[in-house]
C-alpha positions as CSV (number, residue, x, y, z in Angstrom):
1,M,-28.6,-21.3,-155.6
2,S,-25.0,-20.8,-156.7
3,L,-22.8,-17.9,-155.9
4,I,-22.8,-16.6,-159.4
5,A,-26.7,-16.6,-159.5
6,A,-26.8,-14.7,-156.2
7,S,-24.3,-12.1,-157.3
8,S,-26.2,-11.7,-160.6
9,G,-29.5,-11.0,-158.4
10,I,-27.6,-8.5,-156.4
11,A,-26.2,-6.8,-159.4
12,T,-29.8,-6.6,-160.8
13,L,-31.1,-5.1,-157.6
14,V,-28.3,-2.5,-157.3
15,S,-28.8,-1.4,-161.0
16,T,-32.6,-1.1,-160.4
17,L,-32.1,1.0,-157.3
18,A,-29.5,3.1,-159.1
19,A,-31.8,3.8,-162.0
20,E,-34.7,4.8,-159.6
21,G,-32.4,7.1,-157.5
22,G,-31.8,4.6,-154.8
23,G,-34.6,5.7,-152.6
24,E,-32.3,8.5,-151.4
25,V,-34.0,11.0,-149.1
26,H,-32.7,14.5,-149.1
27,R,-32.8,16.1,-145.7
28,E,-32.0,19.7,-144.7
29,L,-29.8,20.4,-141.8
30,P,-31.8,21.9,-138.8
31,M,-29.4,24.9,-138.7
32,P,-26.8,26.5,-141.0
33,A,-23.5,24.5,-141.4
34,Y,-21.5,27.3,-139.8
35,A,-23.6,27.1,-136.6
36,Y,-22.1,23.6,-135.9
37,G,-18.7,25.2,-136.0
38,L,-19.7,28.0,-133.6
39,I,-21.3,25.4,-131.3
40,A,-18.0,23.3,-131.4
41,F,-16.0,26.6,-130.6
42,A,-18.2,27.5,-127.7
43,L,-17.9,24.1,-126.2
44,F,-14.0,24.4,-126.6
45,L,-14.1,27.7,-124.8
46,L,-16.3,26.2,-122.0
47,C,-13.8,23.4,-121.5
48,L,-10.9,26.0,-121.5
49,A,-12.7,28.0,-118.9
50,L,-13.3,24.9,-116.8
51,T,-9.6,23.9,-117.0
52,W,-8.5,27.4,-116.3
53,S,-10.6,27.5,-113.1
54,F,-8.5,24.6,-111.6
55,R,-5.1,26.3,-112.1
56,N,-2.8,26.3,-109.1
57,T,-5.1,23.8,-107.3
58,A,-2.3,21.4,-106.4
59,A,-0.5,24.3,-104.6
60,K,-3.7,25.2,-102.7
61,I,-4.3,21.6,-101.6
62,S,-0.7,21.0,-100.4
63,G,-0.9,24.1,-98.2
64,R,1.8,26.0,-100.2
65,H,0.8,29.6,-100.5
66,H,3.5,31.0,-102.8
67,A,6.1,29.7,-105.2
68,P,9.8,29.9,-104.1
69,E,11.7,32.8,-105.4
70,G,14.6,32.0,-107.7
71,P,16.3,28.7,-108.0
72,H,16.5,28.2,-104.2
73,D,14.1,29.3,-101.5
74,P,16.2,31.6,-99.3
75,G,16.6,30.5,-95.7
76,H,15.8,26.9,-96.5
77,E,18.5,24.4,-96.9
78,H,17.6,21.0,-98.3
79,R,19.8,18.0,-97.8
80,F,19.3,15.1,-100.3
81,A,20.6,11.6,-99.5
82,D,23.2,10.3,-101.8
83,P,22.4,6.8,-103.2
84,V,25.9,5.7,-102.2
85,G,25.3,6.6,-98.6
86,G,26.6,10.1,-98.2
87,S,24.6,13.4,-98.4
88,H,25.1,16.7,-100.1
89,N,23.5,20.2,-100.2
């Protein structure tokens, strides 16, 4: 069977199915279309609540109970090593 004959057979099959409606089955959605959006929105809010429940967890794990006030924590001086060998405040 040549390629042309095979494509002719396929074209005949496609045109026959198109004329008959293609065997298409119409199905109704099990719920209204807007309900899918509401379910997606509810799942989004659930994920938001789950994420929100873990806020400040890193600070709790590290034993830090409060954030420092201002740019520097008063009463604590930190010395950082200089890559060249010195140190500065």
